[in-house]
Every structure is written in C-alpha cells, then in structure tokens.
C-alpha atoms as a printed R data frame, in Angstrom:
   type eleno elety resid chain resno      x      y       z
1  ATOM     1    CA   UNK     A     1 18.130 35.747 -18.633
2  ATOM     2    CA   UNK     A     2 18.617 32.438 -16.928
3  ATOM     3    CA   UNK     A     3 21.945 31.502 -18.589
4  ATOM     4    CA   UNK     A     4 24.745 33.822 -17.674
5  ATOM     5    CA   UNK     A     5 28.570 33.720 -18.468
6  ATOM     6    CA   UNK     A     6 30.582 33.176 -15.314
7  ATOM     7    CA   UNK     A     7 33.682 34.675 -16.849
8  ATOM     8    CA   UNK     A     8 34.734 37.125 -19.544
9  ATOM     9    CA   UNK     A     9 34.806 34.535 -22.370
10 ATOM    10    CA   UNK     A    10 36.652 36.797 -25.039
11 ATOM    11    CA   UNK     A    11 39.212 37.638 -22.327
12 ATOM    12    CA   UNK     A    12 39.900 33.869 -21.547
13 ATOM    13    CA   UNK     A    13 40.144 33.176 -25.344
14 ATOM    14    CA   UNK     A    14 42.474 35.856 -25.690
15 ATOM    15    CA   UNK     A    15 44.714 34.496 -22.932
16 ATOM    16    CA   UNK     A    16 44.720 31.258 -25.036
17 ATOM    17    CA   UNK     A    17 46.355 33.428 -27.917
18 ATOM    18    CA   UNK     A    18 43.199 34.126 -30.008
19 ATOM    19    CA   UNK     A    19 42.202 37.739 -30.542
20 ATOM    20    CA   UNK     A    20 39.062 38.717 -32.269
21 ATOM    21    CA   UNK     A    21 40.802 39.180 -35.640
22 ATOM    22    CA   UNK     A    22 42.183 35.635 -35.497
23 ATOM    23    CA   UNK     A    23 38.739 34.252 -34.492
24 ATOM    24    CA   UNK     A    24 37.137 36.078 -37.420
25 ATOM    25    CA   UNK     A    25 39.943 35.294 -39.960
26 ATOM    26    CA   UNK     A    26 40.171 31.612 -39.215
27 ATOM    27    CA   UNK     A    27 36.365 31.423 -39.050
28 ATOM    28    CA   UNK     A    28 36.293 30.155 -35.622
29 ATOM    29    CA   UNK     A    29 33.702 32.583 -34.384
30 ATOM    30    CA   UNK     A    30 31.629 34.975 -36.608
31 ATOM    31    CA   UNK     A    31 31.496 38.638 -35.754
32 ATOM    32    CA   UNK     A    32 27.774 38.381 -34.489
33 ATOM    33    CA   UNK     A    33 28.953 35.621 -32.032
34 ATOM    34    CA   UNK     A    34 31.840 37.703 -30.794
35 ATOM    35    CA   UNK     A    35 29.355 40.694 -30.420
36 ATOM    36    CA   UNK     A    36 26.980 38.402 -28.461
37 ATOM    37    CA   UNK     A    37 29.707 37.333 -26.163
38 ATOM    38    CA   UNK     A    38 30.655 41.025 -25.531
39 ATOM    39    CA   UNK     A    39 27.056 41.763 -24.621
40 ATOM    40    CA   UNK     A    40 26.487 38.546 -22.603
41 ATOM    41    CA   UNK     A    41 23.909 37.271 -24.865
42 ATOM    42    CA   UNK     A    42 23.184 33.663 -25.607
43 ATOM    43    CA   UNK     A    43 25.038 31.826 -28.450
44 ATOM    44    CA   UNK     A    44 24.382 28.487 -30.308
45 ATOM    45    CA   UNK     A    45 25.359 25.022 -29.309
46 ATOM    46    CA   UNK     A    46 27.873 24.866 -32.152
47 ATOM    47    CA   UNK     A    47 29.490 28.072 -30.865
48 ATOM    48    CA   UNK     A    48 29.479 26.800 -27.298
49 ATOM    49    CA   UNK     A    49 31.348 23.703 -28.566
50 ATOM    50    CA   UNK     A    50 33.874 26.056 -30.338
51 ATOM    51    CA   UNK     A    51 34.444 28.089 -27.166
52 ATOM    52    CA   UNK     A    52 34.899 24.652 -25.156
53 ATOM    53    CA   UNK     A    53 37.352 23.537 -27.752
54 ATOM    54    CA   UNK     A    54 39.320 26.835 -27.826
55 ATOM    55    CA   UNK     A    55 39.379 27.065 -23.867
56 ATOM    56    CA   UNK     A    56 39.779 23.366 -23.339
57 ATOM    57    CA   UNK     A    57 36.824 23.183 -20.846
58 ATOM    58    CA   UNK     A    58 33.282 22.246 -20.290
59 ATOM    59    CA   UNK     A    59 30.202 24.579 -20.813
60 ATOM    60    CA   UNK     A    60 29.796 24.778 -17.048
61 ATOM    61    CA   UNK     A    61 33.176 26.203 -16.755
62 ATOM    62    CA   UNK     A    62 32.142 29.539 -18.300
63 ATOM    63    CA   UNK     A    63 28.103 29.277 -18.132
64 ATOM    64    CA   UNK     A    64 25.701 28.949 -15.286
65 ATOM    65    CA   UNK     A    65 21.884 28.667 -14.955
66 ATOM    66    CA   UNK     A    66 20.272 31.203 -12.642
67 ATOM    67    CA   UNK     A    67 16.646 30.664 -11.942
68 ATOM    68    CA   UNK     A    68 14.112 33.632 -12.528
69 ATOM    69    CA   UNK     A    69 12.144 32.365  -9.663
70 ATOM    70    CA   UNK     A    70 12.196 34.466  -6.469
C-alpha cells in the first residue's frame, strides 16, 4: 500500500482529548473509519480533513507516500 500512516492517528487524537466513544457520539468519525485507522487502511478525503482538523495539522504530518517500485 503506497500511502501509510506515519503515526498512530488514534493515539494522537486521544492526546487531543477525543477518545473513540466521543468520536462516535459527536459523529466526528464513524466506527468503520476508526477501524480503518486501527488497521492502517485508507480513509476518505472527508475523514482526512476531519483528522487534520482534530490534530490541527496537514495530511503530510500523519501520512506519507511510499513507492511500490523497487
């Protein structure tokens, strides 16, 4: 997978005061998105925007492109 998370996104969000219960209750991130972040799977642009808002960062701060070419 060429796009990978450079940090544990959920841990970083938790440091900002949002646990998974709050994320779901306030409809910030759906359970499926939370599970995708746990598993290192891709998320939509809208959810990337939400993560950037919660962490006050840019996408490149928590994601990076790694080429499959060898």
